[in-house]
KOLTITI-803324 format. One record per residue (C-alpha): x, y, z. Coordinates in Angstrom, 2 decimals. Layout:
N
       px       py       pz
        X        Y        Z
...
//
This chain:
260
       px       py       pz
     3.00    12.45    25.56
     5.50    11.64    22.72
     5.61     8.25    21.50
     9.03     6.46    21.01
     9.88     5.55    18.05
    11.12     2.00    17.60
    14.68     2.77    16.12
    15.31     4.79    19.57
    16.05     1.43    21.56
    13.78    -0.63    24.02
    13.01    -0.32    27.58
    15.54    -2.88    29.71
    15.46    -3.52    33.58
    18.64    -2.66    35.67
    17.51    -3.14    39.34
    14.89    -0.49    40.49
    15.28     1.40    37.49
    14.19     1.25    33.52
    16.55     2.80    31.02
    16.61     3.08    27.30
    19.47     1.89    25.17
    19.74     1.69    21.48
    18.33    -1.25    19.72
    18.67    -1.35    16.13
    17.27    -4.74    15.69
    14.33    -3.77    17.21
    11.38    -4.53    14.59
     7.48    -3.79    14.68
     5.40    -6.28    12.85
     1.55    -5.78    12.69
     1.37    -4.13    15.77
     3.96    -6.38    17.90
     7.40    -4.57    18.60
    10.48    -7.51    18.87
    12.75    -6.13    20.93
    16.47    -7.01    20.38
    16.35    -8.49    23.94
    13.91   -10.70    22.78
    10.70    -9.50    24.30
     7.61    -8.67    22.20
     4.93    -6.51    23.36
     1.67    -4.87    21.98
     2.44    -1.47    20.19
     0.34     1.00    18.20
     2.39     1.94    14.81
     4.83     4.32    15.43
     4.03     7.95    14.61
     7.56     8.96    13.99
     8.46     6.74    11.44
     8.26     7.58     7.86
     8.49     3.91     6.47
     8.28     0.80     8.07
     8.83    -2.73     7.03
     6.53    -5.50     7.87
     7.14    -8.89     6.66
     7.98    -7.78     3.10
     6.01    -5.07     2.62
     6.44    -1.07     3.14
     3.95     0.77     5.50
     3.45     4.54     4.74
     3.74     6.20     8.00
     3.69     9.24     6.57
     1.65    12.06     8.48
    -0.24    13.15     5.48
    -1.34     9.80     4.53
    -2.26     9.13     8.20
    -4.63    12.64     7.73
    -6.09    11.28     4.88
    -6.74     7.52     6.29
    -8.16     9.80     9.01
   -10.78    11.56     6.29
   -11.60     8.19     5.17
   -12.65     6.66     7.97
   -14.94     9.23     9.39
   -18.56     7.91     8.81
   -19.33    11.88     7.98
   -16.86    12.39     5.47
   -18.86    13.58     2.02
   -18.39    11.41    -1.33
   -16.29    14.06    -2.83
   -14.10    14.73    -0.04
   -13.59    10.76     0.42
   -12.68    10.36    -3.15
   -10.22    13.09    -2.93
    -8.72    11.95    -0.25
    -8.23     8.22    -1.61
    -6.91     9.73    -5.01
    -4.04    11.67    -2.78
    -3.08     8.43    -0.78
    -2.90     6.67    -3.90
    -0.78     9.59    -4.95
     1.85     8.71    -2.42
     1.41     5.19    -2.50
     2.45     5.40    -6.23
     5.33     7.43    -5.45
     7.00     5.34    -2.78
     6.54     2.13    -5.35
     8.44     4.39    -8.00
    11.08     5.12    -5.61
    13.55     2.19    -6.45
    12.68     2.19   -10.22
    15.80     2.21   -12.14
    15.96     4.90   -14.47
    18.20     6.09   -17.80
    19.71     9.25   -18.21
    19.02    11.45   -21.15
    20.79    15.33   -22.28
    18.42    18.14   -21.79
    19.29    21.72   -22.59
    18.43    23.80   -19.28
    18.00    28.15   -20.22
    21.74    28.04   -19.02
    23.55    24.59   -20.00
    22.79    21.16   -21.08
    22.68    18.64   -18.12
    22.09    15.27   -17.46
    18.28    14.17   -16.99
    17.06    10.73   -16.09
    13.57     8.87   -16.94
    11.81     5.96   -15.92
    13.65     2.78   -17.65
    10.23     0.71   -18.26
     6.98     1.61   -19.02
     4.27     1.89   -15.83
     1.02     0.21   -16.24
    -1.38     1.34   -13.73
    -4.01    -1.58   -12.82
    -6.98    -0.55   -10.43
    -9.03    -3.52    -9.31
   -12.69    -2.19   -10.08
   -14.78    -0.63    -9.07
   -12.87     1.05    -5.59
    -9.41     0.70    -7.47
   -10.78     3.36    -9.58
   -10.69     5.81    -6.82
    -6.74     5.11    -5.51
    -5.66     6.30    -9.12
    -7.84     8.76    -9.85
    -5.19    11.36    -9.43
    -2.03     9.18   -10.71
    -2.19    11.21   -13.99
    -1.10    14.37   -12.17
     2.07    12.33   -11.11
     2.41    10.14   -13.94
     0.72    11.20   -17.00
     2.53     8.90   -19.62
     1.23     5.67   -17.42
    -0.86     3.17   -19.12
    -4.00     2.32   -17.68
    -5.38    -1.39   -17.56
    -8.46    -2.70   -15.73
    -9.72    -5.88   -13.72
   -13.05    -6.21   -12.70
   -13.18    -7.99    -9.70
   -16.39    -8.74    -7.45
   -16.50   -10.57    -4.07
   -18.60   -13.59    -3.30
   -20.51   -12.47     0.24
   -21.11   -16.27     0.62
   -17.50   -17.59    -0.07
   -15.58   -14.29     0.02
   -13.89   -15.30    -2.71
   -13.03   -12.96    -5.85
   -14.92   -13.57    -9.21
   -13.32   -11.65   -12.42
   -16.23    -9.66   -14.70
   -13.95    -7.53   -16.23
   -10.83    -7.83   -18.17
    -9.08    -4.73   -19.97
    -5.10    -4.97   -20.56
    -2.56    -3.98   -23.03
    -0.66    -6.87   -24.82
     3.14    -7.74   -23.86
     2.61    -7.00   -20.10
     6.16    -8.19   -19.68
     7.44    -4.77   -20.94
     5.67    -3.20   -17.73
     5.91    -2.15   -14.13
     2.63    -3.34   -13.23
     1.20    -1.25   -10.35
    -1.88    -3.21    -9.22
    -4.27    -0.81    -6.89
    -7.02    -1.71    -4.80
    -7.86     0.49    -1.64
    -8.33    -2.53     0.60
    -6.28    -5.76     1.20
    -9.01    -7.92     3.68
    -8.70   -11.21     2.94
    -6.25   -10.91     0.42
    -8.01   -12.89    -2.60
    -8.83   -10.45    -4.85
    -5.14    -8.95    -4.71
    -4.27   -12.87    -5.26
    -6.22   -13.19    -8.18
    -5.40   -10.23    -9.86
    -1.94   -10.63    -9.84
    -2.22   -14.59   -10.95
    -4.20   -13.53   -13.61
    -1.75   -10.63   -14.74
     1.01   -13.16   -14.49
    -0.62   -15.49   -16.75
    -1.19   -13.08   -19.19
     2.78   -12.50   -19.07
     3.45    -9.88   -16.21
     6.86    -9.82   -14.86
     6.91    -7.25   -12.67
     4.19    -6.72   -10.11
     3.66    -4.23    -7.36
     0.92    -3.89    -4.45
    -0.51    -0.86    -3.69
    -3.26    -0.74    -0.95
    -4.65     2.19     1.47
    -5.60    -0.16     4.52
    -4.73    -3.87     5.35
    -5.39    -6.72     7.71
    -2.84    -8.78     9.02
    -4.86   -11.85     7.57
    -4.64   -10.06     4.17
    -0.93    -9.46     4.47
     0.00   -13.19     5.19
    -2.44   -13.97     2.30
    -0.34   -12.20    -0.33
     2.90   -12.75     1.14
     2.25   -16.45     0.42
     1.28   -15.91    -2.49
     3.51   -13.22    -3.55
     7.04   -13.41    -1.61
     9.17   -11.67    -3.55
     6.81    -8.68    -5.01
     6.86    -5.57    -3.19
     3.46    -4.22    -1.16
     2.87    -0.51    -0.03
     0.25     0.23     2.27
    -1.10     2.98     4.05
    -1.82     1.12     7.35
    -2.67    -2.47     8.87
    -5.70    -2.48    10.64
    -6.11    -4.90    13.58
    -8.31    -7.75    12.02
   -11.01    -9.03     9.68
   -14.36    -9.03    11.13
   -17.12   -12.37    11.41
   -18.61   -10.69     7.37
   -14.60   -10.07     6.09
   -14.55    -6.44     6.43
   -11.61    -4.77     7.76
   -11.92    -3.70    11.10
   -12.17    -0.90    12.57
   -11.68    -0.04     8.74
   -13.63     2.73     6.77
   -16.45     0.60     5.36
   -17.14    -0.28     1.71
   -14.80     1.97     0.03
   -16.29     1.38    -3.43
   -19.57     2.73    -1.71
   -18.52     5.67    -0.59
   -16.18     6.95    -2.98
   -18.74     6.75    -5.35
   -22.21     7.41    -3.66
   -23.74     4.06    -4.74
//
């Protein structure tokens, strides 16, 4: 059975029959559909929409991302396949994050004539949060070889679930960059928030958050700390479990990506 996209309308009662009408104000927010008629119902994230806004975040409901996420979730996926699928998701998230950025024109010469080309106006800095974040940017040079690369090492204290920074390697003058913070998992949101705050303290002014998988709790924490910064997600899962892991999730992304 084909699932109806949220943009197609909502169900409204009319006597004994039910009919569909167009409801452009319907919104899908973290697993709930809010209809124009005021009704809210639990839903599965729509598979037919390519981009869905979720409380200031862009969830990429792209068929390829969903296929690669299924690969990541599968407990039988080997390390090499896991790493490749994670890198491919990173490419798609990065492409979406680059979509709204300003460009500048320059003249290029084709074999037939001169024409106008475009370049990104600002420099790009990729900042993976180690160690799992390195898997998310593993293929980024294929799309954006000119990007600079910085590193932040964050380890979660398993008792408090709070992040601790153990490594910082960043270029100077961060204000000149569009900074892409890359971490496969947005669980509690603690690592992403800590990374964003540290980068702002170092002078970064343009932050973007890229995550393959998130929880409602992580989204809320990130939006509370950074209400105006763009966030790009592959999917939003149900919840955090009692140990602070994404459920159903995909396990420990770092362990599965690097085999240790």
